[in-house]
N, C-alpha and C positions, 0 to 999 in steps of 0.2 A: 513642479509642471510650468505655473503660471507670474514663475516669479520675477522671471526678467518682464513680463508683458505688462501693456499700459492698462489700462482697467475704465469700462464704461457703463455705466445703465440702462437702463428703457424702462419709461414708462409711458403706459397703454392706456387711455380710458376710454368708456365706451363698449365695453367687451360687447357688446351684439351689434355692433356695424360691421356690413361688410368687407371682407379685404384685409382686415385689422391683424388679420394670422401671416398673411403674404407680405405687407409692410414688414414688418418682424422679422420673417425671414430673411426679405432682400436686405436690410441693416442688416443681420448677422454674416450674411454673404459677405457685405461688402468689407466688416472688421475684423470676422474673427481670425483671421491668419497673423494679426498686429495685436488683437485686444484680448483680454478677458471681458466677458458679457456676462452683465447679469441684471435680467429680468425681475420685475419689483410688483411683488404680488398685490392689485388692488392698486395700480397706480400710486400716487404718491404715500398712499397709508402702506405701502411696503419699505418704501423707503424711510416713513417712520416709526415702524414696526421690525423692521432690520428684515425683512421676509421676502424670501426672492430668490428663484433658480436662476442657476450657471447655466449661458443658453452656449449651442454649438450650432456649426450646420447641419450636424443630423437628425439634432433636437425639434429645430425649427423645420426642416425641409420635410419631418414626416406629417407635421401638424399646421404646414400653410393652408391645406384647402378643410382644415374643421372651420365649424362654425361656432361664433362664440368665444373671443380668447379666452386663450389656458391662464392666460398671466391673471384673467378674472379684472374685476372692477366695482368699482361701489359710487354714491350717488352722493351720499355721505359722508362728507371728511372735515378736517382737522386745520384744512390749510385756507388762507385766506382766500377763496374765490369771487365767484361773482352774485351778488344777491339783486331783489329787486329795486331796491333803494341803490346802487353800485357794485364797488370792489370793496368786499370786506374788509374790517378793520385788522392790522397784523397781530398775532399772537405769537411771541417771541420767546415763548417756553416752547411749542410746536416747532419754531422756525431754526432756535437752537439743538433739538433734538435730531432734530433730520439732519444739520448739517455737523454735528458728531458725529450720526454714523453715515454721511459721504465721505467727509473728511477719514474715516478709522478705515474703511471702503478703497480709500486711497482713489476715488473716481477723478478721472481727468473732467468730463463732464456729463449730463446725460443727455438724451436724446427723449423728447419727449412729442407722444402722438395723440391728437386730441385736436379739441373744438375751441371756441371761444372761452370759457371757462377755464378750462386748463392750462391752455396759455395764457389766461392772466394769470393765475398763477407762479407760472414758469416767470413773466415779466416781473412779479414782486419777488418771487424769490433771487432773482438775479442781482436783487440789490443788495444780498446780503452772502454774495460769495459763489451764489451755483451758477454753472455755468453750462446753456443751454442750445441745443439745434433744433427746430422743433418742424413735426409734418404733420400738415394741418388735415385731420377726420371731423368730417362733420355731414350727416346727412342731410341737413337744409342747406348746405352749399354756401354759408352766408360767413362766411372769411373774408376780410376787404384779403386782396393782393393777390389772389389766385383765383383764374376762372370759373375751377372744379376743384373740389376735394373730392375725396374716394371716399365709397359708400353712399353719394347722393343718387348717382343713374342708377344702383340698386333700389333705392327706396322710391323713384319714379317708374321702375319697371313694374315693380311690386302695386304700387298705382294704377300706373295705367292697364295692366292687365286685369285688373279687379274691375274700374269702370269699361272698361271692354266688353268683359262676361254680363254685366248687369244690362248692358243696352238691352239685352235679347228678352230676360222678363221684363223689365221696365215696359220694352215695345209691349209684350202679351198680355201684361194684363193693365196696359194705357195707366202707368202711376210715374210715380215723379220719385227718383232715387237719389238720396241726400247722401255723398260718402264725403264722412269727415277723414282727413289725411295731417298727419305730422305739419309740424309751422309753426312755433314759436309767435316768431316773428317776421320771421322772412318766410314770403309766400312763393320761393324757387318751388318746392318739391309737387306742389297743389299748379301750379302755373303750367309744369311740364308736365304730368301728369296729366292733367284736364286738355291741355294742347292734343297729346299723342292719341288719346283715346277718344278727341272729340266729341267731350262734355256741351253738354247745352250751354251750362251755365260756372262760371267758374270765379267765386271768390275767394279774397286772400288778402293779407294785412295790410298790405299799404297801399289798396284801392277802399276809398268810406264805401259804404253801402249800407242797405236798410230792408231790414225782411221786408216791408212792406213793398219795395222796389223791386224784389226779386216775384213776389208775390203775384206782382200786376204783370210780370212780366212773362211767366208761366199763365197766367190767364190769357192772354195775347195771346200765346203757342196754339195753347186749347182752341180760342175763336179761329184760329187759321187753322184747325185741321190735327194741329202737333199735341195729340193728348199724352204726351209724355216724356222724360227730359231727367237728364243725367247732369243733377249739379254736386259741382268738386269742392270744399270749403276747407281752408286752413284753418288747423285746431287752435288758431292764435286770434283769428276775427274780431274784432269789436264793432261791429255794428252797431251805427246810429240809434236804433231803437231797442236795441237789447244789449241785458249788462252781463257780460263776461265773468263768468265765477269762477276761480280758482277751486281744484278738490283737494280736499283734506288729504295727504298722503299718508298724515299718522309716523312721521318723523319729521328732525329738525332739517330738511333738507332747504337748500338756500329757494330753491324758486317752488311754489305749488303747481302741482299737476293739472292741466290744462287739460279738457275733456269734456264733451256734452254741449257743444254749441252747431253740431249737424245734427242730433236728436232734437232741441229745442227751436231750430230752421225746419224741422218737418211735423214738428208739432203747430210749430205756425202758421204752416202750409194747409195741414189740417182743418185747422180752426179757423182762417181767413178766409176758405175757397174750397169748392167744391171737388178739387182736387186728392187721390188718394196719394198720399206721402210717406215713404217708408226712409231709414238710413240704416247707415253702414257706419263703423266708424272701423279703420286697417289698424290703429296705432301701433303696438309692436309686430304686428304682419309686416310691415315696412322697412325693420332695421333686421330683422333676424332671418334672414336668409342664405341663400348661396349671392355670392357677389356676381354681378353682371361681368358681360365679356371685358369692358372696357375701363371698370372700376379695377377686374382682376390686374390689367396692366398698366392702371395708374397706381395702384399699388405700388406695383413690382417698380415704376420708375420712380415716384417718391422716395419709397424706402432706400433705395440705390442711389438718390443723388445727396439724401439725408447725411449716409455715410460717408461721403464726397468731400460734403460739408464739416464734416464733426472732422475727417481727418485734415483735411487744410486749414481747424482751426477758426471755422466762420461761426463762434456763437453768438449767439442774441439773433440766428437768422432765422426764419419757416422757411421750407422748402415751398415754391410757389409754380404756378403753370398760366403762363401767358404769352396767347396767341399759338400754342400748341409747343413753347418750347419752354424747357426747366430752368427757373433761375431762383431768386430768393428775394426776401423783402424783413424788414426787421419785424421780429416779435411783437416790439410797442407798437408797430406803425399796425400793423397785422388787428390787432385784439382793439385800435383807438374807436372806430366804430363798423357794426354788424353791416356788410354787404347785402344790401334789400334791394327788391325787383323795383325797378325804375320804369314811373306810368309809361313816361315816356318814350320808351329807347323800342331801337328797331320790332326787338323779336314783339311787343306790344303793340306796335303800330301794325305790324301785319296782324296779328290777333284781330283786333278792333275791325280791316280791310275784310278778313277772313268770315266774318259775324258774332264772334265769341261774345259773350256777354259776360261782364264783368259788376254786374249788379249796382253800376252809378245810374 
C-alpha cells in the first residue's frame, strides 16, 4: 500500500501536556496524503527500540481529544539531552543504533514535538545525519523565538482556577495560603497564574527575594487589616535565605525533581510570625488536564504549520508564533538559551504599578 510513499517519523515527548494529541493529528492531516507516518512510542526511545505505530487520519482523529499522549513518553532516556551541567556527552553506540533504524525505515526526516531538552537532542542528532522539523511544546513557555508554546495556557488556567478558589478559604479563616506552581527556571506559569487570579504575592525564579522580606510584607498587610493572603511561588525559586534542595527521583533522570519550596515558605511564615499559613502544591495537576481553548487552537496551528515546513524541506527549523503570526526559527537558536521573564518588561511594569508584590 505504501510502497511508493515517502516516510516520516513523529517524536513526541512530555506525554501529559494538554493539546499534544491535537498537534499529532494536525501533523498527520497535513502529511498523510503523501507520507507513511510512524509515531514512535516513548519518544526517542521508540526510535532506538524500533517501536512505533503507523498513523493515519482515522487513528489520530479519534484520539485528538484524548488527554495523555497515546504515543507515551519517558523522562529517563538514553539520548544526549540536557543535564544540570549542560549537554550530556554523546553516546555513539546509541546514535548509531538509532540511525540504523532511521535508515532502515527509509525516513525522510522526523517531526519532533517537545521542549528545551527534547529539541537539544534533535540539535545534536542533526549533526549525525538525522533531519528534523520541530514543534515547540512546553508548559513552562521557556523556548526562545516563540511568543507562546502550546500547553502553557492550560497550565496557567489550572493555576489561576486553584488560586481563585482558595481566596474564599483564605479570607474565611484569616490564613496565608502558599500555592506552589511548576516552573524550574522560568516563572511564566506563576506570573500569569498569579496575575490572573489576583494573588497577593508572586514569587518567580527571575526576581531575587528572601523569605524574611515576604514575611515582613505579610505582617505589614495584617497591620493594615488584611489578615489573609494568597502567595503564588514557582517550584524553582531560590530565596536568598533558603537553599532549594532537589528531591531524589529514584532514577537516573538528568535533572532532579524540584518541589517543596511552597511547604518550606509556609513553615517559615508560621515559625516567624503570628500568621497561620498553609500550603498546596499543584504539581502534575497543572499539566494533566484538558487543553484550554487557546491551546487547542494553537496546537492545531502548530501541527499544520509543522507539516507545511516538512513538506517544504525546511529541516532544522522550529515552528514559532511571533506577534500572532506563524513563522519559524532554527532549532539551534531556539535552544541557545531559555526564554525567561524580564523583570523590566512591560507586563512587569504594569504589575508593579497595580500593586503586586514580588518579594524584593
